[in-house]
N, C-alpha and C positions, 0 to 999 in steps of 0.2 A: 869582499866588500861591506864595509861597515854601513853604520846606519846613516850618516850621515852624507854619503855618498850615495846609497841608496834612494833617497828624494831627487836626484838628479841623472838624468841620461845624458848618456858620451857628447850627445848635439847641444845639450846645457836647457834644455826641456824639463821642466819639475815633472816626477812621476807623482801619479796618483796616490804610489804606491802603499807609502808610509802613513803611520798612523795619524801623523801629525801634520799633513800635507792635505787641507781638508778646501778645495776652492772654492769660492763663492761664484753662483751664476749672476752673470754680467748684469743681469736685468734686476736685483737685489742689490746689489752693489750701486747701481743708478740710484736708486730707490733711498736707498740711505746714506746716500750724499746730499741729494737731493731735498731732504726731510730734514737733517740735521743743519745743513748750509756752514759747515766749517771754518772759519775766514781765520786770520793769523797765521802765526805759524803752525804749519799743520805737518804730522809724522804718520807714515806707515810702516810701523816697528817692524811688520812681518810680512813684507812686499809679493812674494811667492810672484804668482804670473801679474801681478801689476794691476787687479782687476781694481782698486780701489785709489792705489797709486796714479796712475794714469787719468782719470777724472778729479785729483784733486791740484789745479793750480799753482804749482812751486811749492808742492809739498815735498818732503824728504824722505830718506826710507831707510829704512835695517833690513837685511835680509841674508842671514845667517848663510848660500850658500853662495852670496856673493863675500864674504867675509866682513859683513857689515852686521856684527852680534849688537841685538838690542839691549843685551845687558851691559855692554859697552859703556850704552847712550846714557849721556848725562845733561845734555844743553834742553833747558829748560822750552816747553811748548806750548803754545795754545790748544791744541787740539791733536790727539788718536786716535783713525780709526783704521779699523784692521777687525779681519779675523783669528786670534790670536792661538797658537798649539794649546789645545783643551788637558793634557797631558801635564802642563806644568801651570797650569792656567793660576793657581793661588801667588806662587811666583811669579808670575807674568804680569797681573794685577797690581802686585805690590810696588815692582819696579815701576808699574803705569804712574800710580799715585807720586810717583821721588820728581816725576819731569813733567807732567801735564795738568792742566788746569781742568779740562775734556776731555772724554775718554767718550768713545763708541767702539766698544767689540760685539761681533755677532758672535755669538755663543748660544751655547743649551742653557735656556735662563735658571735652569738650577743651579746652573757654578757659581749663578753671584749670590748664592745663599746657600754653598754648601756646608758653611761649619760657624759656629759661633766666634772663630776667630776672624772669618774671614769679611763677616759682619762689623764686630766690633772695627778691625783696620778699615773698613770700608766708611764708617761713622764718625772717626777718626779724623778721616781726611776730606771729608765731604760728607755725598750720597747721592742714592740713585735718582736722580732726578725724573729718566723716563725711560720704558719697556714698548719696544715696539713687539708684541708679536708676529711672525710669521709665518710658521708653521712646523711638522713635523719636519722633524730632520732628513727624513725618510724623502721628504716632498722637494728637495734641494738636492738630493742624491747624496748628504753625508752619509757617515758610517754612525750615525747613530739615530733611535727615533727620539727621543727628547725633544718637545717644544726650544724651536729654536727662534732667536731675538736679538734687535739689535738694543743694548742696553747704553743707556747713557749714564756714565758716572760724573759726577759737577764737583768740583774744589768746592768747600765751605757749605756746600748745600744742607741746609735741615730741614726741607718740606717736603713734601708727599709724592709719592712718586705716578706720575700719570702713565697708567697702561692704554695702549692703542692695538686694537688688534689689526694686524696687517696695515699697510703704507693706502 
């Protein structure tokens, strides 16, 4: 069984066993959607079990397990909202910058600041408008203990970062 196959059971349901399959609790997804209120053309680039996608009317999605690879998506969107794969986050966010005006990712917050090249790419595209700290990964049953937050990137944004502790 290869790595991609191990992410899904024969029934078609997703496995929690793969390191890049980290399911978002329903209440957290609801709070993120309510807080940021995405409008216009919306994309969930890593749908997984649909916890974000199912809460956003008329949204589109990508999901590798369904043959819809986000790296093949090139249509512009107003918003991306999702919980992306952490192991390839640098490549993931750079592709997100190519297609989106606003991006909200539920991530270990340190991922947004993990290198000078990441910070430069973020600044050249726009900036981080807001971070909502949700809690340690362990409190969300994520396989990391780092602080997890909803990070809102915004094209052409050059203001300060608004920080909120929880919703």
